[in-house]
C-alpha positions in Angstrom: -47.0 28.0 6.2 -47.1 25.7 3.2 -45.2 28.3 1.2 -42.5 28.6 3.8 -42.2 24.8 3.8 -41.9 24.9 0.0 -39.2 27.5 0.1 -37.3 25.4 2.6 -37.6 22.3 0.5 -36.4 24.1 -2.6 -33.4 25.5 -0.5 -32.5 22.0 0.6 -32.8 20.6 -2.8 -30.6 23.4 -4.2 -27.9 22.8 -1.6 -27.9 19.1 -2.5 -27.7 19.8 -6.2 -24.9 22.2 -5.7 -23.0 19.7 -3.6 -23.6 16.9 -6.2 -22.4 19.3 -8.9 -19.2 20.1 -6.9 -18.7 16.4 -6.2 -18.9 15.6 -10.0 -16.7 18.3 -11.0 -14.1 17.3 -8.3 -14.3 13.8 -9.5 -13.6 14.9 -13.1 -10.7 17.1 -11.9 -9.1 14.3 -10.0 -9.5 12.0 -13.0 -8.1 14.8 -15.2 -5.1 15.2 -12.8 -4.4 11.4 -13.0 -4.6 11.6 -16.8 -2.2 14.5 -16.9 0.3 12.8 -14.6 0.2 9.5 -16.5 3.0 10.4 -18.9 5.2 11.5 -15.9 4.6 8.1 -14.1 5.5 6.1 -17.2 8.6 8.2 -17.7 9.7 7.8 -14.1 9.1 4.1 -14.2 11.3 3.9 -17.3 14.0 6.1 -15.5 14.0 3.7 -12.6 14.6 0.8 -14.9 17.3 2.5 -16.7 18.9 3.7 -13.4 18.9 0.1 -12.2 20.6 -1.0 -15.3 23.2 1.7 -15.1 23.9 1.0 -11.5 24.3 -2.7 -12.0 26.6 -2.3 -15.1 28.6 0.5 -13.5 28.9 -1.4 -10.2 30.2 -4.4 -12.0 32.6 -2.1 -14.0 34.2 -0.4 -11.0 34.6 -3.7 -9.1 36.4 -5.2 -12.1 38.7 -2.0 -12.3 39.6 -1.5 -8.7 43.3 -1.3 -9.6 42.9 1.4 -12.2 42.2 4.8 -10.7 40.5 6.4 -13.8 38.0 3.6 -14.5 37.5 3.1 -10.8 36.5 6.6 -10.2 34.4 6.7 -13.4 32.6 3.6 -12.5 31.8 4.9 -9.0 30.4 8.1 -10.4 28.2 6.2 -12.8 27.1 3.9 -10.1 26.1 6.8 -7.9 24.3 8.4 -10.9 22.3 5.2 -11.5 21.2 5.1 -7.8 20.3 8.9 -8.0 18.1 8.1 -11.0 16.3 5.3 -9.1 15.9 7.5 -6.0 14.6 10.5 -7.9 12.1 8.4 -9.9 10.8 6.8 -6.7 10.2 10.1 -5.1 8.4 11.3 -8.2 6.2 8.3 -8.4 5.3 8.7 -4.7 4.5 12.4 -5.0 2.5 11.8 -8.2 0.5 9.1 -6.4 -0.3 11.4 -3.5 -1.4 14.1 -5.9 -4.1 11.8 -7.5 -5.7 10.5 -4.3 -9.2 11.5 -3.5 -8.8 14.6 -1.2 -10.0 18.2 -0.8 -8.9 20.5 -3.6 -6.6 22.6 -1.3 -4.9 19.4 -0.2 -4.3 18.3 -3.8 -3.0 21.7 -4.8 -0.5 21.5 -1.9 0.6 18.0 -3.2 0.9 19.1 -6.7 2.9 22.2 -5.6 5.2 19.8 -3.6 5.7 17.6 -6.7 6.3 20.8 -8.8 9.0 22.1 -6.3 10.7 18.7 -6.3 10.6 18.4 -10.1 12.3 21.8 -10.4 15.0 21.0 -7.9 15.6 17.5 -9.4 15.7 18.9 -12.9 18.2 21.6 -11.8 20.6 19.2 -10.1 20.4 16.4 -12.8 21.1 19.2 -15.4 24.1 20.4 -13.5 25.5 16.9 -13.0 24.6 15.8 -16.5 26.9 18.4 -17.9 29.8 16.3 -16.6 28.5 12.7 -16.6 29.5 12.1 -20.2 33.1 12.4 -19.0 33.0 9.2 -17.0 30.8 7.6 -19.8 33.8 8.4 -22.1 36.2 6.7 -19.6 33.9 3.7 -19.4 33.6 3.4 -23.2 37.3 3.4 -23.7 37.8 1.0 -20.9 35.6 -1.6 -22.7 38.0 -1.2 -25.5 40.8 -2.0 -23.2 42.2 1.6 -23.0 42.6 3.6 -19.8 42.0 6.9 -21.5 42.8 8.9 -18.2 46.2 7.4 -18.1 46.8 7.4 -21.8 45.4 10.9 -22.7 45.2 13.1 -19.6 45.2 16.3 -21.6 42.3 15.0 -23.7 40.3 14.2 -20.6 41.2 17.6 -19.0 39.8 19.2 -22.2 36.6 17.2 -21.8 36.2 18.3 -18.2 36.7 21.8 -19.2 34.0 21.3 -21.9 31.7 20.1 -19.1 32.2 23.5 -17.3 31.3 25.3 -20.5 28.2 23.1 -20.8 27.4 24.0 -17.2 27.6 27.7 -18.0 25.3 27.2 -20.9 22.8 25.2 -18.8 22.7 27.8 -16.0 22.1 30.5 -18.5 19.4 28.8 -20.5 17.6 27.4 -17.4 16.5 30.8 -16.5 14.4 31.0 -19.7 12.6 27.5 -19.4 8.9 28.3 -19.0 7.8 25.1 -17.3 10.9 23.6 -15.6 8.5 21.2 -13.7 7.4 19.6 -16.9 4.2 19.8 -18.9 2.4 17.0 -17.0 2.8 18.7 -13.7 2.0 22.1 -15.1 -1.2 20.9 -16.6 -2.2 19.0 -13.4 -1.9 22.2 -11.5 -4.1 24.1 -14.0 -6.8 21.5 -13.7 -6.9 22.0 -9.9 -6.9 25.8 -10.3 -10.0 25.4 -12.5 -11.6 23.4 -9.9 -10.8 25.8 -7.1 -12.3 28.7 -9.1 -15.5 26.7 -9.7 -15.9 25.8 -6.0 -15.3 29.4 -5.1 -18.0 30.4 -7.4 -15.7 32.2 -9.9 -15.6 31.6 -13.7 -14.0 28.3 -14.7 
C-alpha cells in the first residue's frame, strides 16, 4: 500500500514538473516571438508616421492644384497612397499584437499565420503600386518648381508610365524567387512557435 502511494505521489509530481516545464518553455517562446516581431512593430510605426506625413502633404498639394489636371491626379494618388500606408501599418500592428498575447500555442500559430498571409498580400500590392508611384512623385516634384510636367512634356510622362510597366514586369518575375516574402521577423516568429509545438508534442526541439 505504501509503495502504491509512493508511485502515485511520484506520478503526480512528474505531471506537475512536466506542466511547469511546458509553461516555462511557452513563456520563453512568447517572449521570443515578441522579440522577433519588435523590428516589425518599429518599422510599421515609422511607416504610419511617414504615411501620415505623405497624406497631409499630398492632400494640401492637390487642394492647391484643383485647376490643373496632372498635379490634381498626382496629388490624389499620393494622398491615397499615404492613407494606404497608414491602414497597412495599423493592421500589421494589430496582427502583431495579437500574435504576442498569452494564448495556447495553436492559437498563436494561427495568428502568426494570419499575419504572414497579410504581410505577403500587402507586400505584393505595395510592390505592384510602387512600380508606378514614382510617376506622381515626379509630377509633384516638378509642380513645386512651378512646372506642370504633364502638360509641358506629355511624351516624357508617357515614357515614365511605360517604364513603370517594365518595372512591374520585373517585380512580378523576381517576386516568385523571394524566399521570405512575409519578412524575416514574421518568419522567425513562426519558427519559434514551431519549436514550441514540437516540444509540447514530445518531439525533438
